[in-house]
KEDREN-407473 format. One record per residue (C-alpha): residue number from 1; z, y, x; chain; residue in one letter. Coordinates in Angstrom, 3 decimals, m for minus. Layout:
BEGIN
NUM	Z	Y	X	A	A
...
This chain:
BEGIN
1	0.066	0.179	m0.083	A	M
2	m0.700	3.141	1.538	A	S
3	1.445	5.911	2.087	A	Q
4	1.695	9.625	m0.297	A	P
5	0.392	11.947	1.274	A	S
6	2.096	14.878	2.675	A	A
7	2.524	18.010	m0.162	A	P
8	m0.022	20.642	0.611	A	S
9	1.699	24.451	1.468	A	P
10	1.016	25.496	m2.136	A	A
11	2.963	22.016	m3.861	A	E
12	5.771	22.352	m1.529	A	A
13	9.288	23.649	m2.307	A	A
14	9.630	27.427	m1.212	A	P
15	11.387	28.066	2.411	A	L
16	14.129	30.218	0.401	A	S
17	15.106	26.895	m1.549	A	A
18	16.087	25.274	2.421	A	A
19	19.973	25.076	3.478	A	P
20	20.671	28.794	4.574	A	T
21	23.456	29.867	6.750	A	L
22	23.657	33.722	6.162	A	R
23	27.561	34.695	7.680	A	G
24	27.736	38.729	7.965	A	L
25	25.581	41.585	6.046	A	P
26	22.836	42.890	8.313	A	V
27	24.361	40.928	11.553	A	I
28	23.960	37.565	10.023	A	G
29	24.981	34.803	12.259	A	M
30	24.823	37.486	15.165	A	A
31	28.910	37.650	15.754	A	G
32	29.532	33.665	15.644	A	H
33	25.876	33.480	18.365	A	F
34	27.706	36.297	20.709	A	L
35	31.277	35.000	20.499	A	R
36	31.324	31.291	20.314	A	D
37	27.402	30.202	20.827	A	P
38	28.090	26.484	21.280	A	F
39	30.306	26.819	17.974	A	G
40	27.067	28.303	16.411	A	Y
41	25.132	25.214	16.844	A	V
42	27.643	22.863	15.767	A	Q
43	27.596	25.027	12.432	A	R
44	23.718	23.716	12.116	A	L
45	24.546	19.873	12.025	A	R
46	25.122	18.074	9.327	A	G
47	23.106	20.658	7.131	A	K
48	19.531	18.531	6.674	A	G
49	15.911	18.409	8.635	A	P
50	16.351	22.518	9.051	A	L
51	18.250	25.429	8.147	A	V
52	17.227	28.696	8.094	A	S
53	19.572	31.308	9.792	A	V
54	19.730	34.954	9.697	A	H
55	21.072	36.453	13.627	A	I
56	20.562	39.697	13.943	A	G
57	17.399	41.294	13.670	A	A
58	15.838	37.870	13.198	A	Y
59	15.704	34.839	10.714	A	R
60	15.265	31.559	12.609	A	I
61	14.258	27.940	10.823	A	L
62	15.993	25.644	13.047	A	Y
63	14.032	22.165	13.134	A	L
64	16.933	19.408	13.543	A	L
65	14.906	16.424	12.783	A	D
66	13.002	14.818	15.539	A	P
67	9.897	13.935	13.490	A	E
68	9.906	17.372	12.564	A	L
69	10.045	18.484	16.353	A	I
70	7.387	16.386	17.191	A	G
71	5.241	17.321	14.630	A	Q
72	5.416	20.554	16.178	A	V
73	5.134	20.217	19.493	A	L
74	2.763	17.151	19.051	A	L
75	0.943	16.708	16.140	A	R
76	0.315	19.939	14.934	A	D
77	0.863	21.725	18.590	A	A
78	m2.769	23.482	17.678	A	R
79	m0.974	25.643	14.682	A	H
80	1.896	27.139	16.966	A	H
81	2.266	29.778	18.546	A	V
82	5.224	30.258	21.306	A	K
83	5.878	33.580	19.078	A	G
84	7.436	36.512	19.010	A	I
85	10.935	35.712	20.968	A	F
86	7.996	34.618	23.979	A	V
87	5.871	37.668	23.468	A	E
88	9.384	40.303	24.266	A	R
89	10.306	37.861	27.087	A	S
90	6.142	38.066	28.988	A	Q
91	8.106	41.613	30.142	A	A
92	9.892	38.876	32.580	A	L
93	7.016	36.320	33.215	A	F
94	4.365	38.394	32.120	A	G
95	1.330	36.169	31.324	A	L
96	2.358	33.025	33.197	A	G
97	2.152	29.671	32.079	A	L
98	5.015	29.988	30.423	A	V
99	3.887	32.427	27.876	A	T
100	0.481	32.473	28.080	A	S
101	m1.379	31.445	24.512	A	E
102	m5.476	29.959	23.718	A	G
103	m7.831	29.681	26.322	A	E
104	m5.954	31.646	29.287	A	L
105	m3.019	28.938	29.294	A	W
106	m5.902	26.304	28.989	A	R
107	m7.273	27.792	31.700	A	R
108	m4.007	28.303	33.898	A	Q
109	m3.008	24.943	32.732	A	R
110	m6.125	23.236	33.997	A	S
111	m5.650	24.877	37.222	A	L
112	m1.683	24.293	38.185	A	M
113	m1.745	20.930	36.781	A	A
114	m3.124	19.367	40.267	A	P
115	0.098	21.382	42.033	A	A
116	2.548	19.405	40.203	A	F
117	0.828	15.815	39.648	A	H
118	3.478	12.950	41.016	A	P
119	1.320	12.408	44.047	A	R
120	1.816	16.000	44.707	A	A
121	5.470	16.059	44.176	A	V
122	5.516	13.080	46.184	A	N
123	4.384	15.519	49.437	A	G
124	6.799	17.978	48.580	A	F
125	9.500	15.713	48.454	A	A
126	10.353	14.847	52.152	A	D
127	10.404	18.647	53.157	A	R
128	12.319	19.307	50.052	A	M
129	14.989	16.642	51.353	A	N
130	14.965	17.854	54.617	A	H
131	16.228	21.311	53.585	A	T
132	18.455	19.323	51.256	A	V
133	20.374	17.711	53.637	A	Q
134	20.662	20.396	55.856	A	A
135	22.463	22.317	53.569	A	V
136	24.997	20.214	51.952	A	V
137	25.529	18.329	55.641	A	G
138	26.699	22.468	56.385	A	A
139	28.772	22.666	53.632	A	M
140	32.788	22.466	53.644	A	R
141	35.503	21.087	52.161	A	P
142	37.154	22.993	49.738	A	G
143	36.818	24.996	46.542	A	P
144	33.558	26.102	46.062	A	H
145	31.734	28.007	43.375	A	S
146	29.190	25.763	42.418	A	I
147	27.012	27.418	40.073	A	A
148	26.198	30.109	42.601	A	D
149	26.074	27.284	45.249	A	E
150	23.362	25.047	43.576	A	M
151	21.188	28.776	42.637	A	N
152	21.103	29.352	46.180	A	A
153	20.242	26.288	47.090	A	L
154	16.949	25.849	44.337	A	T
155	15.795	29.135	45.219	A	L
156	15.996	28.458	48.887	A	R
157	13.811	24.616	47.885	A	L
158	11.727	27.027	45.228	A	A
159	10.932	29.958	48.154	A	L
160	10.911	27.608	50.973	A	E
161	9.365	23.962	50.100	A	M
162	6.823	25.650	47.163	A	L
163	5.946	29.097	48.600	A	F
164	6.562	28.008	52.789	A	G
165	8.481	31.440	53.248	A	T
166	11.907	31.792	54.466	A	T
167	14.478	32.736	52.677	A	I
168	15.588	35.599	54.530	A	G
169	17.178	38.530	52.199	A	G
170	15.442	37.754	48.695	A	D
171	17.826	34.881	47.589	A	G
172	20.542	37.465	45.906	A	P
173	17.390	39.791	45.135	A	T
174	15.955	36.822	43.221	A	V
175	19.159	35.674	41.850	A	S
176	20.721	39.104	40.653	A	R
177	17.100	40.400	38.891	A	A
178	16.602	37.153	36.868	A	F
179	20.763	37.634	35.919	A	T
180	20.006	40.824	34.664	A	V
181	16.838	40.027	33.139	A	M
182	17.823	37.309	31.308	A	S
183	21.184	38.221	30.006	A	D
184	19.277	41.271	28.326	A	Y
185	17.230	38.639	26.463	A	F
186	20.132	37.431	24.653	A	S
187	22.728	40.504	24.618	A	S
188	23.391	42.640	21.628	A	A
189	21.283	45.262	21.942	A	E
190	17.962	42.734	21.860	A	E
191	19.618	40.505	19.362	A	L
192	20.566	43.118	16.712	A	L
193	18.241	45.966	17.510	A	L
194	15.539	44.839	19.484	A	P
195	12.945	48.202	20.549	A	T
196	9.861	48.722	22.895	A	P
197	10.280	48.007	26.199	A	M
198	9.126	51.471	27.004	A	S
199	12.252	52.927	25.462	A	W
200	14.957	54.675	28.261	A	P
201	17.669	52.568	26.834	A	T
202	20.544	51.708	29.621	A	P
203	19.208	48.035	28.898	A	G
204	15.453	48.749	29.762	A	H
205	16.490	50.525	32.339	A	R
206	18.591	48.064	33.905	A	R
207	15.775	45.511	33.041	A	F
208	13.024	47.652	34.703	A	H
209	14.766	47.896	37.928	A	R
210	15.883	44.314	38.428	A	A
211	12.063	43.681	37.398	A	F
212	10.813	46.350	39.814	A	A
213	13.102	44.516	42.484	A	D
214	11.669	40.921	41.798	A	L
215	8.133	42.010	42.226	A	S
216	8.609	43.094	45.118	A	R
217	10.057	39.511	46.751	A	V
218	6.596	38.138	44.756	A	V
219	4.250	40.425	45.831	A	D
220	5.520	39.759	50.006	A	R
221	5.269	35.955	49.429	A	I
222	1.377	36.431	48.045	A	I
223	0.827	39.156	50.941	A	A
224	2.530	36.771	53.733	A	E
225	0.148	33.733	52.315	A	R
226	m2.725	35.548	52.555	A	R
227	m2.286	36.955	55.911	A	A
228	m1.539	33.833	57.183	A	R
229	m4.776	31.748	55.865	A	G
230	m4.340	28.437	53.754	A	L
231	m3.012	25.225	54.516	A	A
232	m4.646	21.911	53.449	A	S
233	m3.652	18.582	53.658	A	G
234	0.150	17.415	54.280	A	P
235	1.043	21.168	55.167	A	E
236	m0.162	22.394	52.079	A	A
237	2.351	23.935	49.865	A	D
238	2.038	24.650	46.185	A	L
239	0.648	28.222	46.887	A	L
240	m1.670	26.986	48.757	A	D
241	m3.299	25.026	46.035	A	L
242	m2.659	27.989	43.758	A	L
243	m4.835	30.024	45.853	A	L
244	m7.259	27.597	46.371	A	G
245	m7.539	26.511	42.664	A	A
246	m10.930	26.996	41.272	A	R
247	m12.075	26.606	37.444	A	D
248	m14.663	24.710	35.850	A	E
249	m16.953	27.745	37.095	A	Q
250	m15.668	28.035	40.501	A	G
251	m13.576	30.782	39.710	A	Q
252	m9.863	31.393	41.759	A	P
253	m7.075	32.990	39.689	A	M
254	m7.399	36.739	39.317	A	S
255	m4.658	38.600	41.572	A	D
256	m2.386	39.527	38.578	A	A
257	m2.351	36.100	37.329	A	Q
258	m1.320	35.022	40.461	A	L
259	1.328	37.341	40.443	A	H
260	2.622	36.382	37.232	A	D
261	2.400	32.600	38.261	A	E
262	3.979	33.414	41.269	A	V
263	7.144	34.988	39.434	A	R
264	7.224	32.739	36.669	A	T
265	7.583	29.610	39.329	A	L
266	10.269	31.330	41.801	A	V
267	12.259	31.802	38.564	A	L
268	11.681	28.702	36.274	A	A
269	11.668	26.462	39.838	A	A
270	15.064	26.926	40.617	A	H
271	17.480	28.143	36.975	A	E
272	16.633	25.645	35.232	A	T
273	17.690	22.953	37.901	A	T
274	20.171	24.769	39.600	A	A
275	21.920	24.719	35.737	A	I
276	21.415	21.592	35.239	A	G
277	22.801	20.344	38.362	A	L
278	25.420	22.587	37.892	A	T
279	27.028	21.151	34.431	A	C
280	25.811	17.520	35.506	A	T
281	28.722	18.363	38.741	A	L
282	31.214	19.557	36.422	A	F
283	30.643	16.395	33.883	A	L
284	31.214	13.824	37.342	A	L
285	34.259	16.288	38.197	A	A
286	35.776	15.254	34.995	A	Q
287	34.464	11.483	35.089	A	H
288	35.385	10.033	38.724	A	P
289	34.651	6.537	37.520	A	E
290	30.901	7.919	36.780	A	V
291	31.132	9.387	39.729	A	Q
292	32.645	6.305	41.789	A	A
293	29.493	4.214	40.165	A	E
294	26.916	6.582	41.816	A	A
295	28.466	6.976	45.270	A	Q
296	28.810	2.853	45.147	A	A
297	24.589	2.833	44.952	A	E
298	24.476	6.013	47.178	A	L
299	26.681	3.877	50.020	A	D
300	24.702	0.667	49.489	A	A
301	21.491	2.137	50.860	A	L
302	23.597	2.761	54.232	A	G
303	21.866	6.343	54.916	A	R
304	20.870	9.579	53.449	A	P
305	18.859	8.773	50.017	A	A
306	14.772	9.374	50.509	A	L
307	12.621	10.553	47.633	A	P
308	11.868	6.849	47.098	A	T
309	14.815	5.307	46.708	A	D
310	15.161	3.636	43.353	A	P
311	18.444	5.435	42.335	A	L
312	19.368	4.123	38.614	A	P
313	22.811	4.817	38.686	A	A
314	21.942	8.459	39.803	A	L
315	19.092	9.075	37.157	A	D
316	21.716	7.993	33.980	A	R
317	23.838	10.555	35.097	A	I
318	21.265	13.355	35.409	A	F
319	19.817	12.414	31.971	A	K
320	23.157	12.558	30.362	A	E
321	24.012	15.636	31.875	A	G
322	20.390	17.087	31.074	A	L
323	21.066	15.346	27.149	A	R
324	24.560	17.817	26.823	A	L
325	23.507	20.756	28.328	A	F
326	19.917	20.988	28.386	A	P
327	18.806	23.915	30.499	A	P
328	16.467	25.631	27.937	A	V
329	18.886	25.273	24.562	A	P
330	16.047	26.624	22.371	A	I
331	12.169	25.929	22.277	A	I
332	10.694	28.751	20.216	A	F
333	7.577	28.438	18.071	A	R
334	5.514	30.223	15.404	A	E
335	2.966	28.635	12.837	A	P
336	m0.597	30.311	12.879	A	T
337	m1.110	29.120	9.350	A	E
338	1.568	28.191	6.309	A	D
339	2.730	24.858	7.139	A	V
340	4.848	22.430	5.464	A	V
341	7.765	20.904	7.283	A	L
342	10.636	18.643	5.969	A	G
343	9.032	19.696	2.114	A	G
344	8.991	22.865	2.488	A	Y
345	6.168	25.554	2.175	A	R
346	6.690	27.388	5.777	A	V
347	4.856	30.561	5.691	A	P
348	2.273	31.394	8.714	A	K
349	4.619	33.944	11.413	A	G
350	8.017	32.044	10.453	A	T
351	10.076	31.798	13.651	A	T
352	11.037	28.204	14.620	A	L
353	13.919	26.996	16.644	A	G
354	14.075	23.528	18.148	A	L
355	17.285	23.349	19.607	A	A
356	17.517	20.478	22.226	A	P
357	21.099	21.863	22.428	A	W
358	21.935	20.772	18.742	A	A
359	19.311	17.376	18.642	A	V
360	20.950	16.247	21.532	A	Q
361	24.185	15.910	20.227	A	R
362	23.125	14.879	16.684	A	D
363	26.006	11.901	15.774	A	P
364	23.283	10.826	13.797	A	A
365	21.062	10.015	17.034	A	L
366	23.510	9.301	19.537	A	F
367	26.912	7.493	19.270	A	E
368	30.092	9.426	20.400	A	A
369	27.462	12.226	20.866	A	A
370	29.667	15.026	22.111	A	D
371	30.878	12.523	25.173	A	Q
372	29.567	11.703	28.981	A	F
373	28.062	8.541	28.588	A	R
374	25.252	7.706	31.063	A	P
375	25.369	3.959	30.397	A	A
376	23.673	4.573	27.508	A	R
377	20.452	5.162	29.293	A	W
378	19.485	1.800	29.498	A	T
379	15.904	0.922	29.277	A	P
380	16.250	m0.760	26.357	A	E
381	17.993	2.035	24.720	A	W
382	15.525	4.658	26.045	A	E
383	12.824	2.600	24.807	A	R
384	14.073	2.797	21.175	A	A
385	15.007	6.670	21.681	A	L
386	12.888	9.118	18.693	A	H
387	10.355	10.435	21.855	A	R
388	11.869	14.006	20.351	A	F
389	15.124	13.167	20.256	A	A
390	15.465	14.130	24.099	A	F
391	13.482	16.571	25.014	A	F
392	15.418	19.406	27.561	A	P
393	11.522	19.641	28.669	A	F
394	9.522	20.309	25.233	A	G
395	7.257	17.969	25.004	A	G
396	3.555	17.532	23.766	A	G
397	0.464	19.469	25.624	A	P
398	3.176	22.307	26.099	A	R
399	5.596	19.713	28.366	A	V
400	7.001	21.483	31.301	A	C
401	4.449	21.037	34.205	A	V
402	7.358	20.953	36.600	A	G
403	9.391	18.131	34.742	A	A
404	8.711	15.465	37.969	A	A
405	9.620	18.498	40.192	A	M
406	13.164	19.422	38.662	A	A
407	14.177	15.586	38.329	A	M
408	13.263	14.826	42.171	A	T
409	14.613	17.844	43.266	A	E
410	17.873	17.453	41.009	A	A
411	18.138	13.275	42.442	A	R
412	18.047	15.110	45.460	A	L
413	20.645	17.456	45.700	A	V
414	23.274	14.868	43.574	A	L
415	22.315	12.106	46.167	A	A
416	23.318	14.257	49.291	A	A
417	26.339	15.451	47.041	A	L
418	27.997	12.315	46.407	A	L
419	27.336	10.875	49.492	A	R
420	28.788	13.026	51.346	A	R
421	31.914	14.534	48.902	A	F
422	34.230	13.687	46.146	A	R
423	33.712	16.406	43.537	A	V
424	36.756	17.107	41.570	A	G
425	38.220	20.025	39.371	A	L
426	40.626	22.707	40.756	A	T
427	43.135	24.271	38.567	A	Q
428	40.347	27.469	37.761	A	N
429	37.766	25.241	37.253	A	S
430	36.009	25.627	33.881	A	A
431	32.416	25.430	32.310	A	L
432	31.584	28.601	29.904	A	K
433	28.309	28.692	29.090	A	L
434	26.068	31.385	27.167	A	F
435	22.471	30.695	26.208	A	P
436	20.280	33.510	27.219	A	A
437	16.235	31.960	27.833	A	I
438	18.247	29.229	30.002	A	T
439	21.896	28.191	29.797	A	L
440	23.909	30.154	31.885	A	R
441	27.345	30.521	33.312	A	P
442	29.421	33.475	31.888	A	T
443	32.206	33.059	34.622	A	K
444	32.248	31.496	37.896	A	P
445	31.894	27.688	37.722	A	V
446	34.965	26.405	40.626	A	E
447	34.565	22.880	41.621	A	L
448	36.453	21.207	44.257	A	D
449	34.615	19.453	47.244	A	L
450	36.514	16.929	49.200	A	Q
451	34.902	14.853	52.352	A	L
452	34.850	11.091	51.003	A	R
């Protein structure tokens, strides 16, 4: 017997009939979001496959069902764009791969994909590991501000390994610039009363100063490479590949496009991996028995881990860290035509929020959903898991092009740290996060590292 067809937009229930969280007049749920973003996300639970939320100047339709997420990211991806939130973030990323749409995105994805193919990642991995081993080997026992150190390490990897440049004084500049610009996008100013970026508000002025600082670093990276000339073969890095890439018509990237892509990669290549590592190390400090399992796996090697070593316990740990604390907590889309989602008619231009932070902690999908249980990640369990129940890197045609790079980098850092140190808590240890463009700690994350 054939399945009944889905209702057309005209036949579906109006979106006004969908479950709704309204909050206070004018500001809606913005106060809840700014005061306790994790509690705000938890309020979405149990409302159904989707829920409409009023938050400041925006109305967001959150999709909480993996089937609906798959519909938007994969099956109907051509009918959805990134929308108003991503248009605002073009002030940060320009028209790089994260924010571009349509033919520009397809061209850039085609040009850049070879640089992130597993073969290319394997070529970068040995150089990555050399830097990781050197940095971790120089770390001393005692309390560490682990979020700051993971940011510094992953930024160094982005600059040295991906772009072949020494970090010099750029690390603090890039980190500070990204913090200022990222925090702006989750500020009360942006949530409650978004205004044109050309208006000289205090927040906009801080943003533009930080952007100028970051642009100077990007300009220097590109100028150094052009002066040096392109490398090939094993000596080539990501920027060599981007500068040498040609489209189907034999054309390279324009200088403006290259600038946007390099800025995007400098930021995206370190920030998301750093927060994933920070949260995972905090979880390991809370669970010494899980930490001991990974250390036993590493001890069995009898040497520093190599990029090609199978490390299933370590991989399970990082996946579980990404499940509980996805570095990009919300992915936004907008339909380009009226669509039906969950039986409701969703008008063109509606802001859709696809929230890994909510879906990946759904008790209907994960047993003991809020608990850190890496052992759940058996091959059999993972095969049975819905494809869009776990999507820290997005999915469909616009899945993160750097996912394999991030996973490789994270396992190398975790392997080096856990082989050398026991990771523990201090009296000051706390993990307080706020969802800006990525999850960001709101205070230093202190952990104790002791030699094993």
